[in-house]
C-alpha positions as CSV (number, residue, x, y, z in Angstrom):
1,M,0.0,0.0,0.0
2,V,1.3,3.5,-0.9
3,Q,1.2,6.1,1.9
4,Q,-0.4,9.4,0.9
5,T,1.7,12.5,1.1
6,P,0.4,15.0,3.7
7,P,-1.2,18.2,2.2
8,G,1.4,20.8,1.4
9,A,4.3,18.4,1.5
10,A,6.3,17.5,-1.6
11,P,5.4,14.0,-2.8
12,S,7.9,11.2,-2.0
13,V,9.8,9.4,-4.7
14,T,7.7,6.3,-3.9
15,D,4.5,8.3,-4.5
16,V,5.8,9.7,-7.8
17,L,6.9,6.4,-9.1
18,H,3.7,4.6,-8.0
19,E,1.6,7.2,-9.9
20,R,3.9,7.0,-12.9
21,Y,3.5,3.2,-13.2
22,A,-0.2,3.1,-12.1
23,G,-1.0,5.6,-14.8
24,R,0.2,3.3,-17.5
25,L,-1.8,0.3,-16.5
26,P,-4.5,-1.2,-18.7
27,D,-8.1,-1.2,-17.5
28,A,-8.0,-5.0,-17.3
29,L,-5.5,-7.8,-17.8
30,E,-7.8,-9.0,-20.6
31,D,-6.6,-5.9,-22.5
32,L,-3.1,-7.4,-22.8
33,A,-3.5,-8.7,-26.4
34,G,0.2,-9.1,-27.3
35,P,1.7,-12.0,-29.2
36,E,2.3,-15.4,-27.6
37,Q,5.1,-16.5,-29.8
38,G,7.5,-15.3,-32.5
39,L,9.8,-12.3,-32.8
40,V,8.8,-8.9,-31.4
41,E,10.7,-5.7,-32.2
42,L,10.2,-3.0,-29.7
43,P,10.2,0.7,-30.8
44,L,13.1,3.0,-29.8
45,H,11.0,4.8,-27.2
46,I,10.8,1.6,-25.2
47,A,14.1,-0.1,-25.9
48,W,16.4,2.8,-26.4
49,S,19.5,0.9,-25.4
50,G,20.6,-2.7,-26.1
51,L,18.4,-5.5,-27.4
52,R,15.3,-4.4,-29.4
53,T,14.2,-7.7,-31.0
54,Y,13.0,-10.5,-28.7
55,D,12.1,-14.1,-29.5
56,L,9.1,-15.0,-27.3
57,D,9.8,-18.7,-27.8
58,R,13.0,-18.3,-25.8
59,P,12.1,-17.9,-22.1
60,R,15.0,-15.6,-21.1
61,Q,14.3,-13.2,-24.1
62,R,10.5,-13.3,-23.3
63,M,11.3,-12.3,-19.7
64,G,13.6,-9.5,-20.9
65,L,10.9,-8.1,-23.2
66,Y,8.3,-8.1,-20.4
67,R,10.7,-6.5,-17.9
68,T,11.5,-3.8,-20.5
69,V,7.9,-3.1,-21.5
70,L,6.7,-3.0,-17.8
71,A,9.4,-0.5,-16.9
72,E,9.5,1.7,-20.0
73,G,6.2,1.1,-22.0
74,Q,3.2,3.4,-22.0
75,R,-0.3,2.0,-21.8
76,D,-0.6,1.4,-25.5
77,D,2.7,-0.4,-25.6
78,I,1.7,-2.6,-22.6
79,T,-1.5,-3.7,-24.3
80,R,0.2,-4.2,-27.7
81,F,3.3,-6.1,-26.5
82,L,2.2,-8.0,-23.4
83,N,0.0,-11.1,-23.4
84,R,-2.3,-11.8,-20.5
85,D,-1.7,-15.5,-20.3
86,L,2.1,-15.1,-20.6
87,L,2.2,-12.4,-17.9
88,L,0.2,-14.5,-15.5
89,A,2.4,-17.6,-16.1
90,Q,5.6,-15.6,-15.7
91,W,4.5,-13.4,-12.8
92,P,5.8,-15.5,-9.9
93,L,9.3,-15.1,-11.2
94,M,8.8,-11.8,-13.0
95,R,7.8,-10.0,-9.8
96,T,11.2,-10.7,-8.3
97,M,13.0,-9.2,-11.3
98,I,11.2,-5.9,-11.6
99,S,11.3,-2.8,-9.4
100,R,9.2,-2.8,-6.3
101,H,7.4,0.3,-7.7
102,V,6.3,-1.5,-10.8
103,R,5.3,-4.6,-8.9
104,A,3.3,-2.6,-6.3
105,A,1.4,-0.8,-9.0
106,W,0.5,-3.9,-10.9
107,E,-0.4,-6.0,-7.8
108,A,-2.5,-3.2,-6.4
109,A,-4.5,-2.9,-9.6
110,F,-4.7,-6.7,-10.3
111,P,-5.0,-8.8,-7.2
112,E,-4.8,-12.0,-9.3
113,L,-1.2,-11.1,-9.9
114,E,-0.5,-10.8,-6.2
115,R,-2.2,-14.2,-5.6
116,Q,-0.1,-15.7,-8.4
117,G,3.1,-14.4,-6.7
118,S,2.2,-15.6,-3.2
119,A,1.0,-19.0,-4.5
120,A,4.4,-19.6,-5.9
121,A,6.3,-18.5,-2.8
């Protein structure tokens, strides 16, 4: 849970980051209509450094793509490149590899992700 900043006080870094990631979330996990297999090339505004083309059939590359999109993608990117079923399947491990701010925003909005993560723990 994110603590609210008292009136008149500057927002904390945690508050700012939570709002940033929460503002990018889809309305529902069912909106994640990305591909389930094959090659995916991310645009420069998401993958501005390093690898841009990922093979979803290779688990490490798929995990890399999801980490990158979760951290750098906007709402349209998230719904375009991420797939609901793949996200749910990967979440128990994925949640340990992303920032706590990203994880908190996603799990607060989608309790099924938090349940996935705690079921695997």
